[in-house]
C-alpha positions as CSV (number, residue, x, y, z in Angstrom):
1,M,-16.8,33.0,-89.7
2,D,-15.5,36.5,-88.8
3,G,-16.4,39.9,-90.2
4,D,-14.3,39.4,-93.4
5,D,-16.0,36.1,-94.1
6,F,-19.4,37.9,-93.6
7,L,-18.5,40.5,-96.1
8,R,-17.4,38.0,-98.7
9,A,-20.7,36.1,-98.3
10,S,-23.1,39.1,-98.1
11,D,-21.6,41.8,-100.3
12,P,-23.2,40.3,-103.5
13,L,-26.6,40.5,-101.9
14,P,-28.9,43.4,-102.6
15,E,-30.3,43.7,-99.1
16,A,-28.6,45.8,-96.4
17,M,-27.1,43.5,-93.7
18,L,-25.2,44.4,-90.5
19,L,-23.2,42.1,-88.2
20,V,-23.4,43.4,-84.6
21,D,-21.7,42.0,-81.5
22,G,-23.2,41.4,-78.1
23,E,-22.4,45.0,-76.9
24,G,-24.3,46.5,-79.8
25,E,-21.2,47.6,-81.8
26,I,-21.2,47.1,-85.6
27,V,-18.6,44.5,-86.6
28,S,-19.2,44.6,-90.4
29,A,-21.7,45.9,-93.0
30,N,-22.2,44.7,-96.5
31,R,-22.2,46.9,-99.6
32,A,-26.0,47.4,-99.6
33,A,-25.9,48.6,-96.0
34,R,-23.0,51.0,-96.6
35,R,-24.8,52.4,-99.6
36,L,-28.1,52.7,-97.6
37,L,-26.4,54.5,-94.7
38,G,-24.0,56.5,-96.8
39,E,-20.9,55.3,-94.9
40,D,-17.7,53.6,-95.9
41,P,-16.7,50.3,-94.1
42,G,-14.1,52.0,-91.9
43,A,-16.6,54.5,-90.6
44,L,-19.2,51.9,-89.6
45,R,-17.0,49.3,-88.0
46,G,-16.8,49.6,-84.3
47,R,-19.6,52.2,-84.0
48,P,-22.5,51.5,-81.6
49,L,-25.8,50.8,-83.3
50,A,-27.4,53.0,-80.7
51,G,-25.2,55.9,-82.0
52,I,-26.7,55.5,-85.5
53,A,-30.3,54.7,-84.8
54,A,-32.6,57.3,-83.3
55,D,-34.4,54.7,-81.2
56,P,-34.0,54.5,-77.4
57,P,-30.8,52.6,-76.5
58,G,-32.6,50.3,-74.1
59,E,-35.0,49.2,-76.8
60,I,-32.1,48.5,-79.2
61,A,-30.2,46.5,-76.5
62,R,-33.3,44.4,-75.7
63,F,-33.9,43.7,-79.4
64,L,-30.3,42.6,-79.9
65,R,-30.4,40.3,-76.7
66,E,-33.6,38.6,-78.0
67,C,-32.0,38.1,-81.5
68,S,-28.8,36.6,-79.9
69,R,-30.9,33.8,-78.4
70,T,-32.5,32.4,-81.5
71,R,-31.6,31.3,-85.0
72,Q,-35.1,32.3,-86.2
73,L,-35.3,35.9,-87.6
74,L,-37.1,38.2,-85.2
75,P,-38.9,41.3,-86.6
76,G,-38.3,44.8,-85.3
77,L,-38.2,48.5,-86.3
78,L,-35.2,50.8,-86.4
79,T,-35.1,54.5,-87.2
80,I,-31.9,55.3,-89.0
81,P,-30.9,58.4,-91.1
82,D,-30.7,57.5,-94.8
83,A,-28.1,58.7,-97.2
84,S,-29.8,62.1,-97.5
85,G,-29.6,62.6,-93.7
86,G,-33.3,62.4,-93.0
87,P,-34.8,59.8,-90.6
88,A,-36.1,56.7,-92.2
89,R,-38.0,53.8,-90.7
90,F,-36.6,50.3,-91.4
91,R,-38.0,46.9,-90.8
92,A,-35.2,45.1,-89.0
93,E,-35.0,41.3,-88.8
94,G,-32.3,39.8,-86.6
95,A,-31.0,36.4,-85.6
96,V,-27.9,34.9,-83.9
97,Y,-25.0,34.6,-86.3
98,R,-22.5,33.1,-83.8
99,P,-23.6,31.9,-80.4
100,R,-21.8,32.9,-77.2
101,T,-18.8,30.7,-76.3
102,E,-16.6,30.6,-73.2
103,S,-14.1,32.9,-75.0
104,E,-16.2,35.0,-77.3
105,G,-19.5,36.9,-77.2
106,P,-22.4,36.4,-79.6
107,L,-22.7,38.0,-83.1
108,V,-26.2,39.1,-84.4
109,L,-27.1,39.4,-88.1
110,L,-29.5,42.3,-88.9
111,R,-31.3,42.7,-92.2
112,L,-32.6,46.2,-92.9
113,I,-35.6,46.6,-95.2
114,P,-37.0,50.0,-96.1
115,R,-40.7,50.1,-95.1
116,D,-41.8,51.8,-98.3
117,E,-40.2,49.3,-100.6
118,A,-42.5,46.9,-102.3
119,V,-42.5,43.7,-100.2
120,S,-43.1,41.5,-103.3
121,R,-39.9,42.6,-104.8
122,F,-37.9,40.9,-102.1
123,L,-39.9,37.8,-101.4
124,A,-37.8,35.6,-103.6
125,L,-34.6,37.2,-102.5
126,D,-35.6,36.9,-98.9
127,E,-36.0,33.2,-99.3
128,K,-32.5,32.9,-100.9
129,I,-31.0,34.9,-98.0
130,E,-32.7,32.7,-95.5
131,Q,-31.4,29.6,-97.3
132,L,-27.9,31.1,-97.4
133,S,-28.2,31.9,-93.6
134,R,-29.2,28.3,-92.9
135,E,-26.3,27.0,-94.9
136,I,-23.9,29.3,-93.2
137,R,-25.2,28.3,-89.7
138,S,-25.1,24.6,-90.7
139,R,-21.5,24.9,-91.9
140,L,-20.5,26.7,-88.7
141,E,-22.1,24.0,-86.6
142,A,-20.5,21.2,-88.5
143,E,-17.1,22.8,-88.3
144,R,-17.5,23.4,-84.5
145,E,-18.6,19.8,-83.9
146,L,-15.7,18.5,-86.0
147,R,-13.3,20.6,-84.1
148,Q,-14.7,19.4,-80.8
149,Q,-14.6,15.8,-81.8
150,R,-11.0,16.1,-82.9
151,E,-10.0,17.7,-79.6
152,W,-12.0,15.1,-77.7
153,F,-10.4,12.3,-79.6
154,Q,-6.9,13.6,-78.9
155,V,-7.6,14.1,-75.2
156,V,-8.9,10.6,-74.9
157,L,-6.0,9.0,-76.7
158,S,-3.5,11.1,-74.7
159,S,-5.1,10.1,-71.4
160,I,-5.0,6.3,-72.1
161,G,-2.4,4.4,-70.1
162,D,-1.4,2.3,-73.2
163,A,0.6,3.6,-76.1
164,V,-1.6,4.7,-79.1
165,I,-0.6,5.5,-82.7
166,A,-3.1,6.5,-85.3
167,T,-2.3,6.2,-89.1
168,D,-4.0,7.2,-92.3
169,D,-5.2,4.7,-94.9
170,R,-1.7,4.5,-96.3
171,G,-0.1,3.6,-92.9
172,R,1.5,7.0,-92.3
173,V,1.6,8.3,-88.7
174,L,-1.1,10.9,-87.9
175,F,-1.1,10.9,-84.1
176,M,0.9,9.5,-81.2
177,N,0.1,9.9,-77.5
178,A,2.8,10.6,-74.9
179,V,3.1,6.9,-73.9
180,A,3.8,5.9,-77.6
181,E,6.4,8.7,-77.8
182,A,8.2,7.4,-74.7
183,L,8.2,3.8,-75.8
184,T,9.3,4.3,-79.4
185,G,11.6,7.3,-78.7
186,W,9.9,9.2,-81.5
187,P,8.1,12.6,-80.8
188,L,5.0,13.2,-82.9
189,A,6.6,16.3,-84.4
190,E,9.2,14.1,-86.1
191,A,7.1,10.9,-86.6
192,G,4.1,12.6,-88.2
193,G,3.8,11.7,-91.9
194,R,6.3,8.9,-91.7
195,P,5.5,5.3,-92.6
196,L,4.7,3.4,-89.4
197,G,7.5,0.9,-90.1
198,E,10.1,3.6,-89.5
199,V,8.6,4.4,-86.0
200,F,7.2,1.1,-84.8
201,H,9.9,-1.6,-85.4
202,I,9.2,-5.0,-83.7
203,V,10.9,-8.4,-83.7
204,N,10.0,-11.8,-82.3
205,E,11.2,-12.3,-78.7
206,E,12.3,-15.8,-79.3
207,T,13.6,-15.9,-82.9
208,R,14.8,-12.2,-83.0
209,R,13.4,-12.0,-86.6
210,P,11.4,-8.9,-87.7
211,V,7.7,-9.1,-87.3
212,G,5.1,-7.5,-89.6
213,S,3.2,-4.6,-88.1
214,P,-0.4,-5.4,-87.2
215,V,-1.3,-2.2,-89.0
216,D,-0.3,-3.6,-92.3
217,R,-2.7,-6.6,-91.9
218,V,-5.5,-4.2,-90.9
219,L,-5.0,-2.2,-94.0
220,R,-5.0,-5.3,-96.2
221,E,-7.9,-7.1,-94.6
222,G,-9.9,-4.4,-92.8
223,V,-10.2,-6.6,-89.6
224,V,-9.2,-6.2,-86.0
225,V,-5.9,-7.9,-85.2
226,G,-5.8,-9.2,-81.7
227,L,-3.0,-9.1,-79.1
228,A,0.3,-10.5,-80.2
229,N,2.6,-11.9,-77.5
230,H,6.4,-12.5,-77.4
231,T,7.0,-9.3,-79.3
232,I,10.0,-7.0,-78.7
233,L,9.7,-3.3,-79.6
234,L,13.1,-1.7,-80.7
235,G,13.1,1.9,-79.6
236,R,14.8,4.7,-81.6
237,D,17.8,4.5,-79.3
238,G,18.0,0.7,-79.4
239,T,16.1,0.1,-76.2
240,E,14.2,-3.2,-76.2
241,R,10.8,-3.6,-74.5
242,A,8.5,-6.6,-74.4
243,I,5.1,-5.5,-75.6
244,D,1.6,-6.7,-76.4
245,D,0.0,-5.0,-79.4
246,S,-3.3,-4.9,-81.3
247,A,-4.8,-2.8,-84.1
248,A,-8.2,-1.9,-85.4
249,P,-9.6,-0.1,-88.5
250,I,-10.9,3.4,-88.4
251,R,-13.9,3.8,-90.8
252,G,-15.8,6.8,-92.0
253,H,-19.6,7.2,-92.3
254,D,-19.5,5.5,-95.7
255,D,-17.7,2.5,-94.1
256,R,-14.6,3.3,-96.1
257,L,-11.3,2.5,-94.3
258,R,-9.8,5.9,-93.3
259,G,-6.9,4.6,-91.1
260,V,-5.8,2.4,-88.3
261,V,-5.4,2.8,-84.6
262,L,-2.6,0.8,-83.0
263,I,-2.5,0.1,-79.2
264,F,0.5,-1.5,-77.4
265,R,1.8,-1.7,-73.9
266,D,5.0,-2.5,-72.0
267,V,4.4,-5.9,-70.3
268,A,7.7,-6.2,-68.4
269,E,6.2,-5.0,-65.2
270,R,3.2,-7.1,-65.7
271,R,5.3,-10.2,-66.2
272,V,7.2,-9.5,-63.0
273,I,3.9,-9.2,-61.1
274,E,2.5,-12.4,-62.7
275,Q,5.7,-14.2,-61.7
276,Q,5.4,-12.9,-58.2
277,L,1.7,-14.1,-58.1
278,V,2.7,-17.5,-59.3
279,E,5.5,-17.7,-56.7
280,R,3.1,-16.4,-54.0
281,S,0.5,-19.0,-54.9
282,R,3.1,-21.7,-54.8
283,M,4.3,-20.6,-51.3
284,L,0.7,-20.4,-50.0
285,A,0.0,-23.9,-51.3
286,E,3.1,-25.2,-49.8
287,E,2.3,-23.5,-46.5
288,A,-1.2,-24.9,-46.5
289,R,0.2,-28.4,-47.3
290,R,2.6,-28.2,-44.4
291,K,-0.1,-26.9,-42.0
292,N,-2.3,-29.8,-43.0
293,E,0.5,-32.2,-42.4
294,F,1.2,-30.5,-39.0
295,L,-2.5,-30.9,-38.0
296,A,-2.4,-34.5,-38.9
297,M,0.7,-35.0,-36.9
298,L,-0.7,-33.1,-34.0
299,S,-3.8,-35.4,-33.9
300,H,-1.5,-38.4,-34.1
301,E,0.8,-37.2,-31.3
302,L,-2.0,-36.2,-28.9
303,R,-3.6,-39.7,-29.3
304,N,-0.3,-41.6,-28.9
305,P,0.1,-41.2,-25.2
306,L,-3.5,-42.0,-24.4
307,A,-3.0,-45.8,-25.1
308,P,-0.2,-46.4,-22.6
309,L,-1.9,-44.1,-20.1
310,R,-5.2,-46.1,-20.3
311,N,-3.3,-49.5,-20.2
312,A,-1.3,-48.4,-17.2
313,L,-4.5,-47.4,-15.4
314,R,-6.0,-50.8,-16.1
315,V,-2.9,-52.5,-14.7
316,L,-3.3,-50.5,-11.5
317,R,-6.9,-51.6,-11.2
318,F,-5.9,-55.3,-11.1
319,P,-5.9,-56.7,-7.6
320,D,-2.8,-58.2,-5.9
321,R,-0.3,-56.1,-7.9
322,S,3.3,-56.3,-6.9
323,G,5.3,-53.2,-6.0
324,E,7.3,-53.6,-9.2
325,E,4.1,-53.6,-11.3
326,V,2.8,-50.4,-9.6
327,A,6.2,-48.7,-10.1
328,W,6.3,-49.9,-13.7
329,A,2.7,-48.5,-14.4
330,T,3.3,-45.2,-12.6
331,G,6.6,-44.8,-14.5
332,I,4.8,-45.2,-17.8
333,M,2.1,-42.7,-16.8
334,E,4.6,-40.2,-15.6
335,R,6.5,-40.4,-18.9
336,Q,3.4,-40.1,-21.0
337,V,2.1,-37.1,-19.0
338,A,5.5,-35.5,-19.3
339,H,5.3,-36.1,-23.1
340,L,1.9,-34.6,-23.3
341,S,3.1,-31.6,-21.3
342,R,6.0,-31.1,-23.7
343,L,3.6,-31.2,-26.6
344,V,1.3,-28.6,-25.0
345,D,4.3,-26.4,-24.2
346,D,5.6,-26.6,-27.7
347,L,2.1,-25.6,-29.0
348,L,2.1,-22.6,-26.6
349,D,5.6,-21.7,-27.7
350,L,4.6,-22.0,-31.3
351,S,1.8,-19.4,-30.7
352,R,4.4,-17.1,-29.1
353,V,6.7,-17.5,-32.0
354,I,4.0,-16.7,-34.5
355,H,3.0,-13.6,-32.6
356,G,6.5,-12.6,-31.6
357,K,5.7,-12.7,-27.9
358,I,8.5,-14.9,-26.5
359,E,10.1,-13.1,-23.6
360,L,13.4,-13.8,-21.9
361,K,14.3,-13.7,-18.2
362,T,18.1,-13.6,-18.5
363,E,20.6,-14.0,-15.7
364,P,24.3,-15.0,-15.4
365,V,24.6,-18.8,-15.4
366,G,27.1,-21.5,-16.0
367,L,26.6,-23.4,-19.3
368,D,27.6,-26.7,-17.6
369,L,24.5,-26.5,-15.3
370,I,22.2,-26.0,-18.3
371,V,23.8,-28.8,-20.2
372,T,23.4,-31.1,-17.2
373,R,19.6,-30.3,-17.0
374,A,19.1,-30.7,-20.7
375,V,20.8,-34.1,-20.8
376,D,18.8,-35.3,-17.8
377,A,15.6,-34.2,-19.7
378,A,16.5,-35.9,-22.9
379,R,18.1,-39.0,-21.3
380,P,15.0,-41.2,-21.2
381,L,14.6,-41.1,-25.0
382,I,18.3,-41.4,-25.7
383,D,18.6,-44.4,-23.4
384,A,15.4,-46.0,-24.7
385,R,16.9,-46.0,-28.2
386,G,20.3,-47.3,-27.1
387,H,22.2,-44.2,-28.2
388,E,25.7,-43.5,-27.1
389,L,25.8,-39.9,-25.8
390,T,29.2,-38.3,-25.4
391,L,29.7,-35.0,-23.6
392,S,32.7,-32.6,-24.0
393,L,32.9,-29.7,-21.7
394,P,35.8,-27.3,-21.2
395,G,38.0,-27.3,-18.1
396,R,37.2,-23.7,-17.3
397,P,33.5,-23.1,-16.9
398,I,31.7,-21.1,-19.6
399,R,29.4,-18.3,-18.2
400,L,26.5,-16.9,-20.2
401,R,23.8,-14.3,-19.6
402,V,20.7,-16.2,-20.8
403,D,17.3,-17.4,-19.9
404,P,18.3,-20.7,-18.3
405,T,14.9,-22.3,-19.0
406,R,14.8,-21.3,-22.7
407,L,18.4,-22.3,-23.3
408,E,17.7,-25.7,-21.7
409,Q,14.8,-25.9,-24.1
410,V,17.1,-25.3,-27.0
411,L,19.5,-28.1,-26.0
412,V,16.7,-30.5,-25.2
413,N,15.2,-30.0,-28.6
414,L,18.5,-30.5,-30.4
415,L,19.3,-33.7,-28.4
416,L,15.8,-35.1,-29.0
417,N,16.0,-34.2,-32.7
418,A,19.3,-36.0,-32.9
419,S,17.9,-39.1,-31.2
420,K,14.8,-39.2,-33.4
421,Y,16.8,-39.0,-36.6
422,T,19.4,-41.6,-35.5
423,E,19.0,-45.3,-35.8
424,P,19.0,-47.3,-32.5
425,G,22.5,-47.8,-31.3
426,G,23.8,-44.7,-33.0
427,R,26.1,-42.0,-31.5
428,I,25.3,-38.5,-30.4
429,R,27.9,-36.0,-29.3
430,L,27.3,-32.7,-27.4
431,E,30.4,-30.5,-27.3
432,C,30.8,-27.0,-25.7
433,R,33.8,-24.7,-26.1
434,R,34.9,-21.1,-26.4
435,S,35.3,-19.5,-29.9
436,G,36.5,-16.0,-29.6
437,D,33.9,-13.9,-27.7
438,R,31.3,-16.6,-28.2
439,A,30.3,-19.9,-26.6
440,E,29.9,-22.6,-29.2
441,I,27.6,-25.6,-28.6
442,R,27.7,-28.4,-31.1
443,V,25.2,-31.4,-31.3
444,R,26.4,-34.0,-33.8
445,D,24.9,-37.4,-34.7
446,N,25.6,-40.2,-37.2
447,G,21.9,-40.5,-38.1
448,I,20.0,-40.2,-41.4
449,G,21.5,-36.8,-42.3
450,I,19.8,-33.9,-44.1
451,D,19.3,-33.5,-47.8
452,A,21.0,-30.4,-49.2
453,G,17.7,-29.1,-50.4
454,L,16.3,-29.0,-46.9
455,L,19.3,-27.3,-45.2
456,D,18.0,-23.8,-46.0
457,S,14.4,-24.5,-44.7
458,V,15.1,-26.9,-41.8
459,F,14.4,-24.2,-39.2
460,D,11.2,-23.0,-41.0
461,L,7.8,-23.5,-39.3
462,F,6.1,-26.8,-40.1
463,T,9.1,-28.1,-42.0
464,Q,9.9,-31.7,-41.3
465,A,11.6,-34.4,-43.3
466,D,9.1,-37.1,-44.2
467,Q,11.0,-40.0,-42.6
468,S,9.4,-43.1,-41.2
469,L,12.1,-43.2,-38.5
470,A,11.2,-39.7,-37.3
471,R,7.5,-40.5,-37.4
472,S,7.9,-43.6,-35.3
473,Q,9.5,-41.4,-32.6
474,G,6.8,-38.7,-32.7
475,G,7.2,-34.9,-32.6
476,L,5.4,-32.0,-34.1
477,G,8.2,-30.7,-36.3
478,I,8.4,-27.3,-34.7
479,G,11.3,-27.9,-32.3
480,L,13.9,-26.4,-34.6
481,T,11.8,-23.3,-35.3
482,L,11.8,-22.7,-31.5
483,V,15.5,-23.3,-31.4
484,R,16.2,-20.7,-34.0
485,T,13.8,-18.1,-32.4
486,I,15.2,-18.5,-28.9
487,V,18.8,-18.4,-30.0
488,L,18.2,-15.2,-32.1
489,L,16.5,-13.6,-29.1
490,H,19.7,-14.2,-27.2
491,G,21.8,-12.5,-29.9
492,G,23.2,-15.7,-31.1
493,T,23.2,-17.8,-34.3
494,V,22.3,-21.4,-35.2
495,E,23.2,-23.4,-38.3
496,A,22.7,-26.9,-39.6
497,T,25.2,-28.8,-41.7
498,S,25.2,-32.3,-43.1
499,P,27.5,-34.1,-45.6
500,G,24.3,-35.7,-47.1
501,P,21.7,-38.4,-46.5
502,G,22.9,-41.2,-44.3
503,L,26.0,-39.3,-43.1
504,G,24.6,-37.6,-40.0
505,S,24.1,-34.0,-39.2
506,E,25.4,-31.3,-36.9
507,F,23.7,-28.2,-35.3
508,V,25.9,-25.4,-34.1
509,V,24.7,-22.7,-31.6
510,R,26.8,-19.7,-30.9
511,L,26.0,-17.3,-28.0
512,P,27.8,-14.2,-26.5
513,L,30.0,-15.0,-23.5
514,E,29.3,-13.3,-20.1
515,A,32.2,-11.6,-18.3
516,E,33.8,-13.7,-15.6
517,P,32.7,-12.7,-12.1
518,D,35.1,-11.1,-9.6
519,A,36.0,-12.9,-6.4
520,S,34.0,-10.2,-4.6
521,T,30.9,-11.2,-6.4
522,A,31.2,-14.9,-5.7
523,P,28.1,-16.5,-4.2
524,P,28.1,-16.6,-0.4
525,A,28.9,-19.9,1.3
526,A,26.0,-22.1,2.0
527,G,24.5,-21.6,5.5
528,P,23.4,-24.3,7.8
529,A,20.8,-26.8,6.6
530,T,17.3,-25.6,7.0
531,A,14.8,-27.4,9.2
532,P,12.4,-29.7,7.4
533,P,9.2,-27.8,6.3
534,E,6.2,-27.7,8.6
535,A,2.8,-28.9,7.5
536,R,0.8,-26.2,5.8
537,R,-3.0,-25.6,5.6
538,V,-3.8,-25.6,1.9
539,L,-7.2,-24.8,0.2
540,V,-7.6,-26.2,-3.3
541,V,-10.3,-24.5,-5.4
542,D,-11.2,-26.1,-8.8
543,D,-14.5,-26.8,-10.4
544,L,-13.0,-29.9,-12.1
545,V,-13.7,-32.5,-9.4
546,D,-11.1,-35.0,-10.4
547,S,-8.5,-32.3,-10.8
548,A,-9.2,-30.9,-7.4
549,L,-9.3,-34.3,-5.7
550,T,-6.1,-35.7,-7.3
551,L,-4.1,-32.5,-6.6
552,G,-5.4,-32.4,-3.0
553,K,-4.4,-36.1,-2.6
554,L,-0.9,-35.3,-3.8
555,I,-0.5,-32.3,-1.4
556,G,-1.7,-34.5,1.4
557,L,0.9,-37.1,0.6
558,M,3.5,-34.3,0.8
559,G,2.5,-34.0,4.5
560,H,0.2,-30.9,4.3
561,Q,-3.4,-30.4,5.4
562,V,-5.9,-30.0,2.6
563,R,-9.4,-28.7,2.2
564,I,-11.2,-28.6,-1.2
565,A,-13.9,-26.3,-2.7
566,H,-15.4,-26.3,-6.2
567,D,-16.8,-22.8,-6.7
568,G,-16.2,-19.2,-5.5
569,P,-18.8,-19.0,-2.7
570,S,-17.7,-22.3,-1.2
571,A,-14.1,-21.2,-1.4
572,L,-14.9,-17.9,0.5
573,E,-16.8,-19.9,3.2
574,A,-14.0,-22.5,3.5
575,A,-11.4,-19.7,3.8
576,R,-13.3,-18.0,6.6
577,D,-13.6,-21.3,8.6
578,Y,-10.3,-22.9,7.6
579,R,-7.9,-19.9,7.4
580,P,-5.5,-21.5,5.0
581,D,-1.8,-20.7,4.7
582,F,-2.0,-21.2,0.9
583,V,-4.9,-21.0,-1.6
584,L,-4.6,-22.8,-4.9
585,L,-7.3,-21.0,-6.9
586,D,-8.4,-22.0,-10.4
587,I,-9.0,-18.9,-12.5
588,G,-11.7,-20.4,-14.7
589,L,-14.3,-21.0,-12.0
590,P,-18.0,-20.8,-13.2
591,G,-19.9,-17.8,-12.1
592,M,-17.5,-16.1,-9.7
593,D,-14.1,-16.5,-11.3
594,G,-10.8,-16.8,-9.6
595,Y,-9.9,-13.1,-10.0
596,E,-13.1,-12.1,-8.1
597,V,-12.5,-14.7,-5.4
598,A,-9.0,-13.4,-4.9
599,R,-10.1,-9.8,-4.7
600,E,-12.8,-10.7,-2.1
601,L,-10.3,-12.7,0.0
602,Q,-7.9,-9.7,0.0
603,R,-10.7,-7.4,1.0
604,R,-11.5,-9.5,4.0
605,G,-7.9,-9.3,5.2
606,D,-5.1,-11.7,6.3
607,H,-7.4,-13.8,8.5
608,D,-9.0,-15.4,5.4
609,A,-6.5,-14.9,2.6
610,G,-3.4,-17.0,2.7
611,V,-0.7,-16.9,0.0
612,L,-2.7,-16.9,-3.3
613,I,-1.5,-19.2,-6.0
614,A,-3.2,-19.0,-9.5
615,L,-4.0,-22.3,-11.0
616,T,-4.8,-22.2,-14.8
617,G,-4.2,-23.7,-18.2
618,Y,-3.0,-20.3,-19.6
619,G,0.7,-19.6,-19.2
620,Q,1.5,-16.7,-21.4
621,Q,3.2,-13.6,-20.0
622,S,0.0,-11.6,-20.2
623,D,-1.8,-14.3,-18.1
624,R,0.9,-14.1,-15.5
625,E,0.7,-10.3,-15.4
626,N,-3.0,-10.5,-14.9
627,S,-2.6,-12.9,-12.0
628,L,-0.1,-10.6,-10.3
629,R,-2.4,-7.6,-10.7
630,A,-5.2,-9.6,-9.1
631,G,-3.0,-10.2,-6.0
632,F,-1.7,-13.7,-6.7
633,A,1.8,-14.4,-5.4
634,H,2.4,-17.3,-7.8
635,H,1.1,-18.5,-11.2
636,L,1.1,-22.2,-11.9
637,V,0.2,-23.8,-15.2
638,K,-1.8,-27.0,-15.4
639,P,-0.7,-29.8,-15.0
640,V,1.1,-28.5,-11.9
641,D,4.8,-29.0,-11.6
642,L,4.8,-30.7,-8.2
643,D,8.5,-29.9,-7.5
644,R,7.7,-26.2,-8.0
645,L,4.5,-26.5,-5.9
646,Q,6.5,-28.2,-3.1
647,E,9.1,-25.4,-3.3
648,I,6.3,-22.8,-2.8
649,L,4.7,-24.7,0.1
650,D,8.0,-25.0,1.9
651,H,8.2,-21.2,2.0
652,P,6.8,-20.0,5.3
653,P,3.5,-18.0,5.1
654,P,3.4,-14.3,6.2
655,P,4.1,-13.8,9.9
656,G,1.5,-13.0,12.4
657,R,-1.2,-15.3,11.0
658,D,-3.6,-17.2,13.3
659,P,-2.7,-20.9,13.0
660,G,-6.4,-21.7,12.8
661,P,-8.0,-25.1,13.3
662,T,-6.3,-28.3,12.6
663,L,-7.6,-30.7,10.0
664,R,-8.4,-34.1,11.5
């Protein structure tokens, strides 16, 4: 209520009443107060109460502050000139009329009662005034709470992420939040008062027939209507959106239905996310299945070579063996060890592929040399299965800038893959040719072929056709993944084609050509033959006794002198006494590891430390770099490649070394 409302409510009353603001200025005065003070309304409004009363301004201000803090009437005294101009003492009773808000100050109601007037005359009237004041305050409080609730309700509905429409008990739109306006295309200013059916028009997603609004059912039955699926909302501009919707009744304090609140949401994005989750779950399940199959195959493949190795060892233990039997047994053992080495190499390469750590050491090289090495490596399996291998190389050599070892690995994998998936007696063809600025390598077979559904995933990790023929020949099913990775690192491409099951397959690798060398860059003519290598003094250090003894035996059979140690301190002592030309040092020694031994040998100087060769089961690039930083000249991965070891031992040791004692 403002001053005008106060006048309308208090003018009929016989008591003098003033409405004063927080600063002490008169806002309004009823008829009795004006008559008592002898002033007209215009003269009183805006005047400070302290300018009318004769009391000290501080006392007046303090009395008004106390009144503004309570709804109970506080008694006080005011000295105010009456209509005749003389001072008169009045009993003043004051209470807050409107509390202070964020935007407005308080208003105080003052009732002025002449002190000489009989109190009994006004007792009944005082009670009525008090009752009226309570009713006024109660109404003001109720109106404020209702306004706050309405504002809060609108703020909440506007902040909800879903679309919200509220209707009255006849289904007419009362409120829409911004989301509902956006989805329907109707602003609240235009939709307000309209029947909901004009604003919220829905059809069945599958039948395209109109669907009754859930609000209609709520108005009929007074119950909550749950989410409805497969519903399309037709916007004002014809836009279609898949939605979920639900509606609930709005009831008053008397439980009478006052309206309905409708909530709906656009589910297109949710459906996309759900589909992505389903697809992701399917992919994870498929990946897990393939990994489990891979682990089962790995267990199978690692066990397979153990049987022939054990059998060959038992053959060698029999007395009176012929030379042919020994050669036969050792041949089997060499093949199975080579097979195990390939499996381990594939696993290491698999780790490098997963972590993106395959590194290339490229150099200009002739493709024919790489093809020859690859064929030699794959020949045992091809010959064992009776396959006919045909080579087709161009008359003019093809030169590439590649990592020869890695490209050989690519061709070996393709040839072994062709052999595994081709029945015994089948045909395999390896063809190399130029195609524009690229070299083209084709490996074709007349084997079991590839199903069209597998062509797109044949290079994926852990993908392998479930063929009994392939399983009988072994393999981990990761060779083609390595092929693709290595070819891509060289800037090339690889693809697989097949007319279908039973019709063979073809793999095509394309790599950039290297420019032809000038005559001036041709390799120098070979010099005279080098003299046969001298016997070297070699110290083998390995805590695995059998590994150290067998490697030492092989080095001795190569014509070199060998001493063996099994830990760091023993190695240092042997190096001091033996002064080896070469030290094959296992990195993983117990206690004092190989790196510490190497550093100590180098600290002592050349008299103790020969050429240091790291011996370890770890062969990644980071492992090789660690060895070089520790002072090793070479890094060999177990099992040791004996040809590579012989090549290192044939290299003369640093000049100026004391030949040392001779091993007897």
